[in-house]
C-alpha angles and dihedrals in degrees: 000000000000118000109231128192129186121218109191127196147135092237093197083181117351109235138185094278092056094048090050094054091045094050090048092046091049090063088061104055142031096237127025118192112199105208112208104203124223098222113159087174089077092051095228118219092212124054120248088255095051094047091049092048091049089050094050091048093051095041090050089069092058111098134200127009119056137017101253117213124183118214131177112218143177130202130025118004091218090055091051089047091051092047094055092047094249119167092193144029116221116212128176122225125207105168145354091274088059090051096054093051094044090047089060092046092050093050091052092044090053089055091051096046123002092189096069115075126204118223122193123209121195117236117249108258089243090062102035097107097044117112125166087230093057094043088056091049093052092050093046091051097050101261131138112264096178094107092058106040140035119265090255093052091043089054092050093046094049089047093051092052091044097247122140117255111239 
């Protein structure tokens, strides 16, 4: 039986920290489903289709390991994980603040489905400060996002904020 994991996120936009966690998680399972969340509460810059397309493009570059599937979803993460047959949810952690929030989510998810485990992966130190919100702010304010995203995502981000791509 294939071991399936679910890696949820808004991915607005996908950045180097995300792709690092995805590549590392792909080594642990046979099938990794990347759940692109419909979360209008976060007021995403990119549409759901744009975010899913960026995730597909970036994960296509990951070789070896698991089959990677990109799936937009709405509603509870635990429900989406159950629907794709996941036995684990993979979450990346950057700092203590992430841990506190993720700890609460994990406790609630365990109450909803004790068969699905949550696995935390520590962010690579090179990526610990990266957050999609900050990457968007840097782009909007004229800064260089190159250290944080791939060239393809950088191009999309600059186009979205109306800056010339150089």
